[in-house]
N, C-alpha and C positions, 0 to 999 in steps of 0.2 A: 574136075579139078576146081579148087576154091580160087576166088579171085582176091587180089589186093586192091582195096578201094580207098583213096585218099579223100577223106571227107573233112573239110577245113574251111574256115572263115578267111576271106582275102579282101584286102583294101583295093581300090581302083588301080593303085600302082603296084599291085602284086605282093604286098606285105602280109604276113600272118601274125605279126606283132611289132611292136615298136623296138627300138634299139636295145632296150634293157628287159624285153620280153613282156612289155605291157600290152594288154588288149582291152583295157577299159574305155578306150576312145571310140570304139566301134559303135556307130549310132544305131539305136534300136527303134526310133519313132517315139510317138506318144504312148501313153499308157495302154490305150486300147490296141493300138497297132503292135505294140511290143507283145502284149499277151497273146493276141491272135497268132503272131509269128512263132512265138515259143510253143504255143500249144500245137501248132501244125507240125514243126520240126521234131518236137518231143514224141508226138504221136508216131511220126514216120520213123524216126530213128531213137527209140527210147534207151537203147544201149549205150548211146554216146553221152547220156546224161550221168555225170559222176555219181558214184553210189551215195555219197553223203547228202545229195540234193534230190534223189529219187522220190522220197516219201513226201517232201514239201510240194512236189509238182504232180503228185498222184501217180507216180510210177513205181511204187515200193515193189509191187508183185508183177510188174509188166514183163512179159517175156522178151527175149532178145528176138528181134525181127530179122535183121540183116547180118550181124556180126557176133561171133563168139570168142573172138580174139582181138586184142588191140597190141599194136607196135608203136612205140614212141621213142623219141630221142630224150635226152636228159633235160633239154630246154622245155619240152612239153610236160615232162614229169615234175620238174622243179616247183612250179606253183603249189602243187598238192603237197610235196614234201616239205616245203617252207611253211605250210600250214599245219604241219604235223600229221599229215594224211599220207601214210606209206603205200596204201593199197586203194588208189583213187577209183579204180573200176573193178571192184570186188566180184562183180556179176560176170566178168569177162576173164579169160586167161590174158595175163599182162606180161609184156616183154618191154624192157628198157634197154635200148641200144646205148651203152656208155662204156668207155675205157676207165673211167674215174670213180663211178659209183660202186659202193661196196656190194658184193654179191649177196649179203646177208641182210639187205635192208629191210625186206619183208618176205616171209615165206611164200606169200601168194604172188610175188613179182619175181620174174626171172630176168636177171641181168645178163646181157649179151655184150661181152667186151670186144668181140671179134666181128667177123663179116656179116653184115646185115643181109646182104643178098642170099647167102647160104641159109640163113634162118628162114627167111620169107619163102624161098624155094621148097624147103622142108615143110613149112606150115601149109603151103598151097597144095602139096601132094597128099596131105591128111585127108582121110574120109570123114565121116561124121555126119551132123545134122543138116549139111548143106548149107551152112552159114559161112560167110566170107570173113576175111581179116581186114580190120580197120587200121589204116595208117593215120594217125592223128596229129603228127607233127614230129620234128620240125624240118626247117628248109633243107639242112644239110642231109638229113636222113632221106627225105623225099628225093633229093638230087641223086643220092647213092642208089636209091631203090627204083628210080625211074624205069629201067629195063623191065621191072617186074609189076609195074603198076598197070592194073587192067582197066580200072575206071576212076573217073574224078567225080566228086560230089563238091562243087565249089559254091559257097555261099559268098557271094560278091556284095560288099557293102559300099555305100555311096560316100566314101571318104578316102582322101589322099593322105598317106601317112608321111611321105617326104623321105623317111628313112626307116630303117627296121630290118626284121628278119624276112628274107624272100620266101616265097611259097616253094621255090626249088633253087637250091644253091649247089651247084655242081658243074660238071664239064659242059661245054657246048655240045648239045645233042638234041637237035630238032626232032621232036617226036609228035606225030599228028594224032589228035583225038577227034572224034565226031561228036556232034551235040545230038544226044538222044532225047532230052527233055529240058525244058527251061520253065521256071515257075517265077512270076513276079509277084512281090508283095507290096502292100500299100506303104510300108516303112521304107521303101526303096531298095530293099535287098532283092537280089535274084538268086535262086538256086538252080544251077546248071549241071546236069547229069551228063558226062561225057564218057565214051567208050573208046578204047585204043583201036585205031584203024588197022 
């Protein structure tokens, strides 16, 4: 069965974005550190680079390594939409969970107005190339999908936001994950891979 993997950047206080969805405050280090970190993460997870930027970072023809499907909330989809990009991950099957987004926003994007748990359970049962489903945000959606999240890939940045969108926004539901691997980078970011216990 396919897995649902929440791959996301998080501040020290557990925020994935600021109060208005901003994420430009995440520190990336000096130019050399930033380039090394980006190259490493882009090589490991090429499919998480938006289609519009793939050619610029040498990933135009890179195959998907881990995911063939992305699930996101409207808040995660909104920055692309505001930039006039209606299909931000054209190299993946795209699902946006939203009760307000028009279903005909883009033919390559499936808008899911209802139960995200039913959607994810259906996606996980699919066969195929053995690739998983990427949950890229946001916090309310991650909170709703917590029962189905199999793995976490947390990019923890050395910054405190103070306020903003939490990584998980849902009911009190302590869920234990085990650390499978942790990688530290010179720019202060750690990437932690966790699996559901």
